[in-house]
N, C-alpha and C positions, 0 to 999 in steps of 0.2 A: 297327215296324217287318217282325214277322212278318207283317203281315196285306197290309201291302202286297207284299211279297216272294212270299206264296203269291196274291197277284193278278195277278201278274206273268208266274209262275210255275206253274200250276195242278195241272201235272203231276207235281210232286217230291212224295216221300212223306215222313216225317218226320225220317228217318234223313237223306235228304240235305238238306233243309234248314237239318240241323242242321251239317252240314259244310261247305255254302254261309257261313251265318251267320261262323261261327268263321274261316273262310282272309278272307273283309271283312273284319270286325275287327281281324286280325293284319295288311293291306294297308294300314290308315290308321292302324296305330299306327305302327308302320313308316314313315311319308308323315310324321308328326307332328315330328318331331326336325329332319329338314330343313327344315320351313317355319318351325321357331321358330329355326333358326340365322339363317337370311335374313332374319328379320325386325329383328332386333336388329341386326346388321352386324356379326356374327364371320366375315365374310370378307376377306378380306385385299384382294377391291378396291373395297370399297364405301368410301363418305366417313369411318366409323369406322375402318375400318386406317388410312384415309391421317391421322387425327386422332395416332391411336395413333402411329405410322411418327414422324412428324413430333417428338411430345411427348419420344421416347424418344430422338431424335437433337439436342435441346435439353438434355436432361439429362444427354447424354453431352457434350455440348462445355463444359459447365459444369463437369464434373468434371476435363477436361482443361485447363481454365483455371485453376482452383482448382489443380491438381498447379502448375501453369507457375511462379502466380503463390508456392506453399508456397517451391517451388526456387530462385527467383529471391531470395526472403528471406533464404536461406543463405548470404549474402555472410560472407568473410573477416573474422575478430577484428581483425587488423589496420588494415583498412581504415576502423574507424568510432572514434569519439574516447572516444563515451561506450557500449561496448558491454555494458554494464551498469547494475545500479542502483549509486549512491554509497553508502559507509560514511552509517551513522545517527551524526550527530553530535547530541550532549545534554551536558545539565548533570550530572554527579553529584547527585543530589538533597542528598544530607548535607555536601555543600562547595559547595552553589550560593552560601553566603550568607557572608560574614565581618562580625561583629560584634565587639567588644570592650568588656568590662564591667570597668568600677574595680574592681580587689578581688574581682575573681571575683563578684560579685553581681548577680545578674540582676534588675536593675532598672530604669526606665525614664531615671530619673536620674543613674545609672551609666554611661549609653551614652557611649563616647569614637567611634572610627571606627570605618566600616560602610561595607562594598562588597556587592554584589549585581549576577549573571549576569543582564541581561534579557532575551537573543534570542542567537539563534547561525543562522547561514545558511554552506550551503557545499557546494561543486563539486565536481566529478572528472572524471580522464583516465585513459581507458584507454589504451597500445600497448604490443603483442604481448603477451608473456608478460611483459613488465615489472614490478615492481611500479605497485600503483595510484597515480595522485600526486592530494593532494588539499587545496583552501586552504580557510580558513575565515576569515569575519569575527565577531567577538565584540562584543555591546554589553553596557558595562559601567556600570551604577550606584554612584557613592563619595558614603557621607552624613559628615558631621560632626554627632557628638553633643555635648553637652553636655560629657563629659567630655574631649572629645578636645584634646591638646594640641600645637600650633602651627600654621602651616599646610599643612605639606607631611606625605605618607602614600606610602611606597614597600609595596605591596601585593605579596604573592606567589599566583602560581596557574599553573596546570600542565594540560598537553595529555597525554591516555594512549592509545594505538591498543587494543584490545582483542579478541579472539577471540569468537565467540558462545557461549563457555563461559568468559566472565569472566576469561580469564587477560589479565593485558597483557603483550603486547608489546614495545610501545616507552611511554617517558616524558620530557617533557622540561620543566624548570620556569621560567618566565619574571616578569623584575619587571619591576613596572609604577607609578614615579612618577606621583603628582597633587598639585595646587597646588589650594586652596581662598582665592581672593580674599577681602578684607577683607567681611565679612556675606555670604558666601556659606556654605550646608551643604550643598549639593549640588553634582555632577560627574560629566559623561557621556564617556564614552570608547569611541572604536569600536577594536579591535585587528585588523589583519590577518596570521593566521599562515599561511604562505605553504610549500611543500613536504614536505607532510604524507605520509611516507610508508607504504602499505601494502603488506606482503609477502602474496606468493602464492605457490602451489609449484608452481602449473601454469598456464596459458593459459584453463582451465576454472572456474575460480576464482573465483568472485563476490564484489566488494564487501557485498552484504546478508551476508557470514560476519562480518561485524568492526563494531566501533562504534570510532567517536573521541568520547572525553569530556573533556571541560572543568571542571574546580572551584580554588576557592580551597586552598592552604595554612590550615586552620584546627586548632584545639587538638581534642583530646576533648571537653570542653567545647562547643565550639561545634559541633561536629556531633551531639552530643546535641539542643543548642538547635537547629537547624534540623531537625533528624529529627521533634521533636516540633511543629513547624509554631510556635513563637513569633515574634509579631513586638512591636516596638516604635516607633510613631513617633519621629525625629530629634528634633521639640521638641517629643515628649512630658515628658520632664524640665524644662524650659523651662517650659511651663506649671503643671505641679504646681507649680513653686518659687512661680512668681508668686500663682498661689492660695492655696498656704503663707503669703505675704507678703501680701495681702490679706486672708486670715482675721484676722493678728496684728492690724489697725489699727482 
């Protein structure tokens, strides 16, 4: 470049030539950012600027819509039937089965009447700041073992409302008479339990803070038997006796 400048301006000395080169370089550098800015569409009047404005407007519209939907979802609690979760309904494991043993001897041949809770379904309703009202259906299976006497048996079970700290808030007992017909060793029954009342301190108290438990009235021995997970088939005693009789022949 120095040769080109010298050819164009032969009368310049070395000092003036250096000064001219520095001024020219400064002018080029000053123009470079402006060229770069225009080339990549940073100006508001270009196509890229319009796209950026449109994208920003769309984002603002989405935010506004989300805010409206959130505010609309905050409906007053009294207008909702189920404004929150129902209390969890389940069987207390230690009292889920009722198994009688003759002379308190745990053997299949000594089984008398039995009972087991097979399933539970429940629903609830919220209303204002009133207690939660709950209905529950329980499926029972009853059995008649080799030592059962008679064709009828009245079972006793209970329903308890507890808080999540396992404190019993309310408990009610029920009687359930069962009749076995001739040759029948199993009976299924469905029990509908209405108007279970769940107390709440205030309108914001959720049903998730409570549990509804179901169980048989059992003896300490029955509770231990259930806790250990022991089981006998109803016809196990009859099968063992038949095998013993066959071995004597």
